[in-house]
C-alpha positions as CSV (number, residue, x, y, z in Angstrom):
1,M,-11.6,13.1,-11.6
2,I,-9.7,16.2,-12.4
3,E,-12.9,17.4,-13.7
4,G,-15.2,17.6,-10.6
5,V,-12.0,18.9,-8.5
6,G,-11.1,21.9,-11.0
7,L,-15.1,22.4,-11.0
8,L,-15.5,22.4,-7.1
9,L,-12.8,24.8,-7.2
10,L,-14.0,27.1,-9.4
11,I,-17.4,27.0,-7.4
12,S,-15.6,27.9,-4.0
13,I,-13.9,30.7,-5.9
14,I,-17.1,32.0,-7.2
15,V,-19.1,31.7,-4.0
16,R,-16.1,33.4,-1.5
17,V,-13.4,34.2,-2.8
18,I,-14.3,36.7,-5.9
19,P,-17.3,38.2,-3.4
20,S,-15.0,38.7,-0.6
21,L,-12.0,40.6,-2.4
22,V,-14.3,42.6,-4.7
23,G,-17.2,42.9,-2.5
24,T,-20.6,43.2,-3.6
25,S,-23.5,45.8,-3.5
26,I,-26.5,42.9,-3.9
27,R,-27.7,42.7,-0.4
28,I,-27.3,38.6,0.6
29,P,-28.5,37.5,3.8
30,Q,-25.7,36.5,5.9
31,R,-27.6,32.8,6.7
32,A,-27.8,32.4,2.9
33,I,-24.0,33.3,2.6
34,D,-23.6,30.7,5.3
35,L,-25.8,27.9,3.8
36,I,-23.9,28.4,0.2
37,S,-20.6,27.9,2.1
38,I,-21.8,24.6,3.7
39,A,-23.3,23.2,0.5
40,V,-19.9,24.0,-1.3
41,F,-17.8,22.0,1.5
42,V,-20.1,18.8,1.7
43,N,-20.2,18.5,-2.4
44,M,-16.4,18.3,-1.8
45,F,-16.7,15.9,0.9
46,V,-18.9,13.7,-0.7
47,Y,-17.0,13.8,-4.0
48,C,-13.6,13.2,-2.5
49,F,-15.0,10.6,-0.4
50,F,-16.8,8.7,-3.0
51,S,-13.8,9.1,-5.6
52,E,-11.4,8.1,-2.7
53,A,-13.9,5.2,-1.7
54,S,-13.9,3.4,-5.2
55,K,-10.1,3.1,-5.1
56,E,-9.7,1.9,-1.5
57,A,-12.5,1.9,0.3
58,V,-11.9,1.1,4.4
59,P,-9.0,3.8,4.6
60,A,-11.2,6.5,2.8
61,A,-14.1,5.5,5.5
62,L,-11.8,5.6,8.1
63,A,-10.0,8.6,6.7
64,F,-13.4,10.8,6.3
65,A,-14.7,9.3,10.4
66,V,-11.5,11.3,11.3
67,I,-13.0,14.2,9.4
68,L,-16.1,13.9,10.8
69,I,-14.8,13.2,14.6
70,L,-12.9,16.1,14.3
71,F,-14.7,18.5,12.0
72,R,-14.8,21.4,14.7
73,W,-11.0,21.5,15.4
74,N,-8.5,23.3,13.7
75,L,-8.7,22.6,9.8
76,L,-5.1,22.0,9.6
77,V,-4.8,18.9,12.1
78,T,-8.1,17.5,10.6
79,I,-6.7,17.4,7.4
80,F,-3.2,15.9,8.6
81,A,-4.7,13.5,10.7
82,S,-7.4,12.2,7.9
83,T,-4.3,12.0,5.7
84,L,-2.4,10.1,8.0
85,T,-5.1,7.7,8.8
86,F,-5.6,7.2,4.6
87,V,-1.9,6.5,4.6
88,L,-1.0,4.4,7.1
89,S,-4.5,2.2,6.9
90,A,-3.8,1.5,3.1
91,H,0.0,0.7,3.8
92,F,-0.8,-1.9,6.5
93,L,-4.1,-3.5,4.7
94,H,-1.8,-4.1,1.7
95,L,0.8,-5.7,3.5
């Protein structure tokens, strides 16, 4: 699992962080940059979902449902709400 997270982190750094810090002389259409950013996010989302769902299926499904519902809200609120959903549902399902 760590290897997958590390790979996603590396791809995100290569795609988003380095170009924003260094700048590029290559003309990349904004649409392509947006699509690459979305693709990295979708890959991370799917990877995280399946890695969590293999351990705790119901809490993972509930947490990721919260992410999908709150997708357009503030990212910090979305992360907090989905984490809280996962932890609480995992706790109550194992009582």
